[in-house]
Biotite code that builds the C-alpha atoms (Angstrom):
import biotite.structure as struc

atoms = struc.array([
    struc.Atom([68.564, 203.487, 141.675], chain_id="A", res_id=1, res_name="MET", atom_name="CA", element="C"),
    struc.Atom([69.462, 204.585, 145.193], chain_id="A", res_id=2, res_name="ALA", atom_name="CA", element="C"),
    struc.Atom([73.163, 204.137, 144.473], chain_id="A", res_id=3, res_name="LYS", atom_name="CA", element="C"),
    struc.Atom([72.987, 206.369, 141.392], chain_id="A", res_id=4, res_name="LYS", atom_name="CA", element="C"),
    struc.Atom([71.175, 209.062, 143.366], chain_id="A", res_id=5, res_name="LYS", atom_name="CA", element="C"),
    struc.Atom([73.916, 208.910, 145.995], chain_id="A", res_id=6, res_name="GLY", atom_name="CA", element="C"),
    struc.Atom([76.564, 209.288, 143.318], chain_id="A", res_id=7, res_name="ALA", atom_name="CA", element="C"),
    struc.Atom([74.752, 212.302, 141.881], chain_id="A", res_id=8, res_name="LEU", atom_name="CA", element="C"),
    struc.Atom([74.472, 213.868, 145.314], chain_id="A", res_id=9, res_name="ALA", atom_name="CA", element="C"),
    struc.Atom([78.177, 213.242, 145.900], chain_id="A", res_id=10, res_name="LYS", atom_name="CA", element="C"),
    struc.Atom([79.095, 214.894, 142.599], chain_id="A", res_id=11, res_name="ARG", atom_name="CA", element="C"),
    struc.Atom([76.819, 217.857, 143.336], chain_id="A", res_id=12, res_name="ALA", atom_name="CA", element="C"),
    struc.Atom([78.528, 218.405, 146.684], chain_id="A", res_id=13, res_name="SER", atom_name="CA", element="C"),
    struc.Atom([81.942, 218.176, 144.992], chain_id="A", res_id=14, res_name="GLU", atom_name="CA", element="C"),
    struc.Atom([80.921, 220.830, 142.466], chain_id="A", res_id=15, res_name="LEU", atom_name="CA", element="C"),
    struc.Atom([79.492, 223.004, 145.204], chain_id="A", res_id=16, res_name="GLU", atom_name="CA", element="C"),
    struc.Atom([82.761, 222.732, 147.134], chain_id="A", res_id=17, res_name="ALA", atom_name="CA", element="C"),
    struc.Atom([84.699, 223.644, 143.995], chain_id="A", res_id=18, res_name="ALA", atom_name="CA", element="C"),
    struc.Atom([82.564, 226.757, 143.399], chain_id="A", res_id=19, res_name="VAL", atom_name="CA", element="C"),
    struc.Atom([82.931, 227.819, 147.039], chain_id="A", res_id=20, res_name="VAL", atom_name="CA", element="C"),
    struc.Atom([86.659, 227.234, 146.675], chain_id="A", res_id=21, res_name="GLY", atom_name="CA", element="C"),
    struc.Atom([86.797, 229.561, 143.682], chain_id="A", res_id=22, res_name="LEU", atom_name="CA", element="C"),
    struc.Atom([85.289, 232.400, 145.675], chain_id="A", res_id=23, res_name="PHE", atom_name="CA", element="C"),
    struc.Atom([87.152, 231.828, 148.944], chain_id="A", res_id=24, res_name="THR", atom_name="CA", element="C"),
    struc.Atom([90.481, 230.901, 147.387], chain_id="A", res_id=25, res_name="GLY", atom_name="CA", element="C"),
    struc.Atom([90.749, 227.507, 149.093], chain_id="A", res_id=26, res_name="THR", atom_name="CA", element="C"),
    struc.Atom([91.706, 224.643, 146.774], chain_id="A", res_id=27, res_name="PRO", atom_name="CA", element="C"),
    struc.Atom([89.191, 221.873, 146.084], chain_id="A", res_id=28, res_name="ALA", atom_name="CA", element="C"),
    struc.Atom([89.639, 218.538, 147.805], chain_id="A", res_id=29, res_name="LYS", atom_name="CA", element="C"),
    struc.Atom([91.406, 215.891, 145.734], chain_id="A", res_id=30, res_name="LYS", atom_name="CA", element="C"),
    struc.Atom([89.270, 213.065, 144.391], chain_id="A", res_id=31, res_name="LYS", atom_name="CA", element="C"),
    struc.Atom([89.568, 209.746, 146.207], chain_id="A", res_id=32, res_name="ALA", atom_name="CA", element="C"),
    struc.Atom([91.032, 206.945, 144.124], chain_id="A", res_id=33, res_name="LYS", atom_name="CA", element="C"),
    struc.Atom([89.052, 203.787, 143.494], chain_id="A", res_id=34, res_name="LYS", atom_name="CA", element="C"),
    struc.Atom([90.741, 200.920, 145.288], chain_id="A", res_id=35, res_name="LYS", atom_name="CA", element="C"),
    struc.Atom([88.199, 198.137, 145.001], chain_id="A", res_id=36, res_name="LYS", atom_name="CA", element="C"),
    struc.Atom([88.508, 197.752, 141.234], chain_id="A", res_id=37, res_name="ALA", atom_name="CA", element="C"),
    struc.Atom([92.299, 197.728, 141.435], chain_id="A", res_id=38, res_name="LYS", atom_name="CA", element="C"),
    struc.Atom([92.217, 195.121, 144.210], chain_id="A", res_id=39, res_name="LYS", atom_name="CA", element="C"),
    struc.Atom([89.864, 192.948, 142.167], chain_id="A", res_id=40, res_name="ALA", atom_name="CA", element="C"),
    struc.Atom([92.247, 193.110, 139.200], chain_id="A", res_id=41, res_name="LYS", atom_name="CA", element="C"),
    struc.Atom([95.189, 192.109, 141.374], chain_id="A", res_id=42, res_name="VAL", atom_name="CA", element="C"),
    struc.Atom([93.252, 189.211, 142.890], chain_id="A", res_id=43, res_name="VAL", atom_name="CA", element="C"),
    struc.Atom([92.136, 188.032, 139.458], chain_id="A", res_id=44, res_name="LYS", atom_name="CA", element="C"),
    struc.Atom([95.713, 188.199, 138.149], chain_id="A", res_id=45, res_name="LYS", atom_name="CA", element="C"),
    struc.Atom([96.988, 186.276, 141.175], chain_id="A", res_id=46, res_name="ALA", atom_name="CA", element="C"),
    struc.Atom([94.348, 183.610, 140.668], chain_id="A", res_id=47, res_name="LYS", atom_name="CA", element="C"),
    struc.Atom([95.250, 183.150, 137.006], chain_id="A", res_id=48, res_name="THR", atom_name="CA", element="C"),
    struc.Atom([98.944, 182.914, 137.868], chain_id="A", res_id=49, res_name="VAL", atom_name="CA", element="C"),
    struc.Atom([98.154, 180.338, 140.548], chain_id="A", res_id=50, res_name="ALA", atom_name="CA", element="C"),
    struc.Atom([96.029, 178.372, 138.087], chain_id="A", res_id=51, res_name="LYS", atom_name="CA", element="C"),
    struc.Atom([98.838, 178.337, 135.524], chain_id="A", res_id=52, res_name="LYS", atom_name="CA", element="C"),
    struc.Atom([101.357, 177.247, 138.151], chain_id="A", res_id=53, res_name="ALA", atom_name="CA", element="C"),
    struc.Atom([99.041, 174.467, 139.309], chain_id="A", res_id=54, res_name="LYS", atom_name="CA", element="C"),
    struc.Atom([98.624, 173.294, 135.716], chain_id="A", res_id=55, res_name="LYS", atom_name="CA", element="C"),
    struc.Atom([102.380, 173.288, 135.149], chain_id="A", res_id=56, res_name="ALA", atom_name="CA", element="C"),
    struc.Atom([103.032, 171.333, 138.344], chain_id="A", res_id=57, res_name="VAL", atom_name="CA", element="C"),
    struc.Atom([100.361, 168.820, 137.400], chain_id="A", res_id=58, res_name="LYS", atom_name="CA", element="C"),
    struc.Atom([101.965, 168.366, 133.986], chain_id="A", res_id=59, res_name="LYS", atom_name="CA", element="C"),
    struc.Atom([105.436, 167.770, 135.430], chain_id="A", res_id=60, res_name="THR", atom_name="CA", element="C"),
    struc.Atom([104.065, 165.317, 137.996], chain_id="A", res_id=61, res_name="VAL", atom_name="CA", element="C"),
    struc.Atom([102.375, 163.376, 135.210], chain_id="A", res_id=62, res_name="LYS", atom_name="CA", element="C"),
    struc.Atom([105.622, 163.324, 133.211], chain_id="A", res_id=63, res_name="LYS", atom_name="CA", element="C"),
    struc.Atom([107.597, 162.016, 136.186], chain_id="A", res_id=64, res_name="VAL", atom_name="CA", element="C"),
    struc.Atom([104.968, 159.361, 136.886], chain_id="A", res_id=65, res_name="ALA", atom_name="CA", element="C"),
    struc.Atom([105.030, 158.279, 133.238], chain_id="A", res_id=66, res_name="LYS", atom_name="CA", element="C"),
    struc.Atom([108.835, 158.008, 133.251], chain_id="A", res_id=67, res_name="LYS", atom_name="CA", element="C"),
    struc.Atom([108.763, 156.009, 136.463], chain_id="A", res_id=68, res_name="ALA", atom_name="CA", element="C"),
    struc.Atom([106.170, 153.660, 134.981], chain_id="A", res_id=69, res_name="LYS", atom_name="CA", element="C"),
    struc.Atom([108.302, 153.169, 131.858], chain_id="A", res_id=70, res_name="LYS", atom_name="CA", element="C"),
    struc.Atom([111.398, 152.501, 133.947], chain_id="A", res_id=71, res_name="ALA", atom_name="CA", element="C"),
    struc.Atom([109.494, 149.963, 136.040], chain_id="A", res_id=72, res_name="LYS", atom_name="CA", element="C"),
    struc.Atom([108.248, 148.147, 132.930], chain_id="A", res_id=73, res_name="LYS", atom_name="CA", element="C"),
    struc.Atom([111.750, 148.151, 131.442], chain_id="A", res_id=74, res_name="LYS", atom_name="CA", element="C"),
    struc.Atom([113.286, 146.669, 134.583], chain_id="A", res_id=75, res_name="SER", atom_name="CA", element="C"),
    struc.Atom([110.627, 143.915, 134.679], chain_id="A", res_id=76, res_name="LYS", atom_name="CA", element="C"),
    struc.Atom([111.340, 142.912, 131.049], chain_id="A", res_id=77, res_name="LYS", atom_name="CA", element="C"),
    struc.Atom([115.046, 142.279, 131.758], chain_id="A", res_id=78, res_name="LYS", atom_name="CA", element="C"),
])
């Protein structure tokens, strides 16, 4: 609940600054952009890309191992 109260207080001060700005002629301060959420999205995307790459590498390694095993069996039969 404390966080919500802080957010309300922040908004109230922003509105107060805007009203003061209207009377004095000074422009209101620009709102700060949220960076944490964006960073989290980027990290999540990077993790999923890494996971997919890992899966693909694993698949190719298995294929190569399977081919090598087949080749070894074939050479033993001859």
